[in-house]
C-alpha positions as CSV (number, residue, x, y, z in Angstrom):
1,M,1.2,148.9,70.3
2,A,2.4,152.3,69.4
3,K,3.5,153.1,65.9
4,A,6.2,155.6,64.8
5,T,7.2,157.0,61.5
6,V,10.9,157.3,60.8
7,E,12.6,159.2,58.0
8,I,15.6,157.4,56.6
9,P,18.0,158.9,54.0
10,D,17.8,157.0,50.7
11,E,21.4,155.9,50.8
12,R,20.8,154.2,54.2
13,L,17.6,152.6,53.1
14,V,19.6,150.1,51.0
15,E,21.4,149.0,54.1
16,L,18.2,148.1,55.8
17,D,16.8,146.2,52.9
18,G,17.9,142.8,54.4
19,Y,16.4,143.6,57.8
20,K,12.9,144.7,56.8
21,D,11.2,141.9,58.7
22,R,13.4,142.6,61.8
23,L,13.3,146.4,62.1
24,G,11.9,146.2,65.7
25,E,14.7,144.0,66.8
26,L,17.2,146.3,65.0
27,L,15.8,149.3,66.8
28,L,16.0,147.6,70.2
29,L,19.6,146.5,69.7
30,G,20.5,150.1,68.6
31,L,18.8,151.5,71.7
32,A,20.8,149.1,74.0
33,Q,24.0,150.1,72.3
34,I,23.2,153.8,72.8
35,K,22.4,153.3,76.5
36,V,25.8,151.6,77.0
37,H,27.6,154.4,75.0
38,E,25.9,157.1,77.0
39,A,26.5,155.4,80.4
40,L,30.2,155.0,79.6
41,Y,30.4,158.6,78.4
42,L,29.0,159.8,81.7
43,Y,31.3,157.6,83.7
44,K,34.4,158.6,81.7
45,R,33.6,162.2,82.3
46,G,33.2,161.5,86.1
47,L,29.6,162.6,86.1
48,V,28.3,159.3,87.5
49,S,29.6,156.4,89.5
50,F,30.3,153.0,87.8
51,G,27.3,151.6,89.6
52,R,25.0,154.3,88.3
53,A,26.5,153.9,84.8
54,S,25.6,150.2,84.9
55,E,22.0,151.1,85.9
56,I,21.8,153.6,83.0
57,A,23.1,150.9,80.6
58,G,20.8,148.3,82.0
59,L,23.8,145.9,82.5
60,S,25.5,144.3,85.4
61,Q,28.6,146.0,86.6
62,Q,30.6,143.0,85.4
63,E,29.2,143.3,81.9
64,L,29.6,147.0,81.8
65,M,33.3,146.5,82.9
66,R,33.8,144.2,79.9
67,Q,32.2,146.9,77.6
68,A,34.4,149.6,79.1
69,K,37.5,147.6,78.6
70,A,36.5,146.8,75.0
71,D,36.1,150.6,74.4
72,G,39.5,151.3,76.0
73,I,38.0,152.9,79.1
74,Q,40.0,152.2,82.3
75,P,38.1,152.0,85.6
76,R,39.0,154.5,88.3
77,W,39.8,151.6,90.6
78,S,41.5,148.2,90.4
79,E,39.9,144.9,89.5
80,K,40.6,143.8,93.1
81,M,38.4,146.6,94.4
82,V,35.6,145.6,91.9
83,K,35.7,142.0,93.1
84,E,35.5,143.2,96.7
85,E,32.5,145.5,95.9
86,L,30.7,142.6,94.1
87,E,31.1,140.1,96.9
């Protein structure tokens, strides 16, 4: 297993105190959130299709659609079109 050293500002270290035994899990959850954020950013800017965005995020199109709606991002097509695509 690889090891990494991370520098954390002192004021943030206090926040991590309760998670010392779960830092690996915390890192993976943060990575998953960043992937979703980046995928939706690229989709919102019209740089990738929704299907490609779901691949980047590592989520199904249905789950990414839920995330997009939660972030206030409207799809460039109707829900009917999405259902037809997924069938």
